N, C-alpha and C positions, 0 to 999 in steps of 0.2 A: 602319635602326637595329637592332642586334642586342640582342634582349630576352632576358635570362637567366631570367626568371620564367615560370611556367606558369599558365594560366587554365583553371579547371574550372567550367563552368556547367551547372547542373542544373535540370530542368524543374519541380521540386517533388515532394513526396510520395514522396521516395526511401526505399528500404528501410533501416530503422534496426535491423534484427534483432529485430523484434517481431511478425512475421507468422506464416504457417503454416510447417510444417517444411521444405518444399522451398525457400521463399524465405529462411528463416533460414540454411540451408546455403549458398545463393548469396551471402547477405550476408557470411558468413565467408570464402568462397573467392574471389569475384570481383565483389562488389558495388561500388557507386560510392564509398562511404566507404572501403572497403578500397583502392581504386585511388588515392584521394587520399593515403593513408598511403604506399603503395608508390612513388608519384612524388616523395615529399618527401625532403629532404636527409638526414635521420637516421632515416627509416622510423618504426618504433614509438616511437623516442625523440624524435622531432621535437616541438618546442614548438608546440602548437596553441592559437590564441585564437579563441573564438566571439564574433561581433559580432551581437547580436540587436536592433540599433537599429531595424530596420524593423518588428519585431513589436509587436503590441499586448499580448503577454504575454511580455516579454523574459526574465524569470527562468525561467519554465517552458520556453521555447524553448531558451535557453542550456543548461539542465540536461539536456534531452533529448539534445542532441548530445554533451555530456560523457559521458553514460551510453553512448551509441552507440559513440563512439570507445573508451571503456573496454572494451567487449565485444571490441574488436579489439586489445586490449593496448596501445593508445595512451593512456596515462594522464597524460601530461605536458600536460594540457589545462586551460584556464581560460576565463572569460567576461569579455569587456570590455563592461561595461554602460554604453555611451555613449548617454545619454538627451538630452543638450543639446549645443549648440555649444561651451559652456565645457568639457564633458567631452572633446570632440574636440580641444581645445587644451591639455589637462591634461598636465603633465610626466610623471606616473606612467603615464598611458595611452600616451604616446609611447614611454616606455622599454620597456614591455611589447611594443609593436609592433616595436620595434627587435630584440628577442630572438626574435620569432616566426619559425617556419619555414613555418607555414600560418595563414592567416586564413580562417575560414569565416563568411560573411555569410548570415544566415537569411532566411526569407521574411517577408512582411508587406506593407508599403506602400512602394513604391520612392520615392515623393515624400518621404515622411518620412525615408527614408534619405539621399537626396541633399540635402535642405534642411538636415539636421543636419551632414552631412560636407562638403558643398561649400565650397571656399575655406578649409578648416581645415588646421592643421599635420598632423593625422592623415592626411588625404587626400594631402597633399603627400608625406609619408613613405611612405605605402602605394604611391603611384605610383613613387617613387624605388626602393623595394625591389623592386618588380615588374620594373623595367627592369634593375637592376644586380645582383640577387642570385638565387641558387638558392632561389626563394621561390614559394609557391603561394597565389594568390587563388582560393578556392572560393566560389561563390555559388549559393544555391538559391532558386528562385522570384523574389521581389523582388531578392534578392542577385545573381541571374544577370541579370535584366533591366536592372539598374542598371549593369552592368559596362562598357557601351559609351559612346561619346560622346553618343549620343542614346537616349532611352528613351520608350516609349509610356506616356502618363499618362491618356489618356481614350479612350473608344471601346467601347461595348457590343457584344457579339458579334452581336446581332440587327440592328443598323443600321450595322455597320462598313464596308459598301461604299456608304454614302451620303456624298456629298461633304461634307467638313469635319467629320465626326463623330469622327475620330481625331486626337489631338493628340500632339505630342512635346515633350520638354524635355531639358535637359542631364543627362548621367549622370556616372559616376565616371571616364570617359575612360581606361580601361585598354586598350581596343581601339577602333579607328576603322573607319568605313565598313561597319558592320553595325548592324542593329536586332534586338534579342532579345525574343522573347515566350515565356511559359511556360504550363504547364497547357494546352498548345496545342490538343490534340484534345478532351480532356474538356470544356473550356469553349468550344469552337467559335470559336477566335480567329483562324482563318486569314484572315478578311476584314480584320482589323486590319492584318496584315502586307501583304496585297495592296495596300491603299490607301497605306500608307506607302511601299512600294517603287514603286508606280505614280507617285507624286508626287515620289519621290526615287530615281530609277533607279540612282544611284551607291551606294546602300546595299544590302547583301546581307541579306535577311530570314532570320532563324534562328528556327524555331518548335520549341521543346522540349516534348515530351509529358512527363507525369508519369513519374518514374523513368527519364527519359532524361538523358544527360549528354554533354558534349563536352569533350575535352581539347585546348586550343589552345596550341601551342608556337611561340615566337618570333613571335606574331601572324600566323602563316602557315599552319602545318599543323594541320588539325582532324582529330581521331580520335573517332569515336563510341564511348563506353565504357560506356554504360548499356544495360540490356536493352530499353528502349522506343525508339520511333522519333523521328527528328528530321526536320522539313521544312525544306528550303532553298528560298528564293524569290529568283530572280535576274532583275532588271529590265533588264539591259544590252541585251537584244535586243528590248525593246518597240518595236513599229512604230507604234502609234497608241493614243490614249486620248481620250475626250471630256471629260476632267476640266475643261478650261478653257472648255468650252461650256455646261455644265449649271449650274444654280443650286445654292446651298447646300441640302443635304438631299436632293438628287436622286441616283438611282443612277448609278454611273460604269461605263464600259466600258473594257476594256483588251485590246489585241491582242498576242499572243505573249509572255505572261509565263511564264517558264520555272520549273518546279517540280521539285525532286529530293527523294527520300526516302532517308534514311540510317538504317541499323540498325547494331548493334554490330560494331565492327572496320572499318567503312567509313571512308575518309578523304576529305578535301576540301582542296584547295590554294587559299588565298585569293589567291595571285598568278596562277595559271593558270586558276582557277575550274573545275578538273577534279575530278570525283568518281571515286574508285576503289572499286568494290564488292568486298567480301571474299567469296570463294566457298569458303573453307576450312571453313565450319561448316554446310554443307548437310547435310540428313538423308540417311542411307544408304538406298538403295532396297532 
């Protein structure tokens, strides 16, 4: 299927133009939010709708992004305050989604996001726009983790490699055959993805660190666009695991789990599973 939309997933805590001078300069020149604008249909004139449904502080979260995009001269921005499933079926909300060029889904609780949006007219329209239009779905933290068919909903970092401690549920289904985790290094979440991939080797694990982002085009080409790193976990070559032999709560073992590290401008092909490392930005000797 030829998908016209673009998916931008962010590991959370991205630069919003409110840090030190060096990072503020980067925010204006080539930060993640700037790239979202640059990839959109009408650039700074694109209609942007913020969806803070996952957040416990939706008004504050929504307004933070309105301000951040405004600093980048993208002022055609609003907030879709979808707090209930009734909101997600409301005609006014759907009409605003129809006119949007970009949807940015904030962080928070991905289960809150999926239980409110799942099976609604809003999600149906969102999926349709993503497939058929020059449209961007951008998600950060929970908004990124929820973008795939399957999402991680349980599993603490300190016991993530104990059998059965990591659970998955259904996501927003914008991309299949991947599992996405965020705040990946700062919160020590690599064990969560290891277990999911070990038990579902057909899923590609994507671990986004804070202020890392990936641009996914046609659900095929992945480009690292944020300054921080992304971890890719590929289970297709797994030779052996003891998962079926140990009891619930016991440590698992995995042989030949492949791990890649991507930094800015590197690309990965979801069809060939080949990573291409960019060498053009190496420091001069």
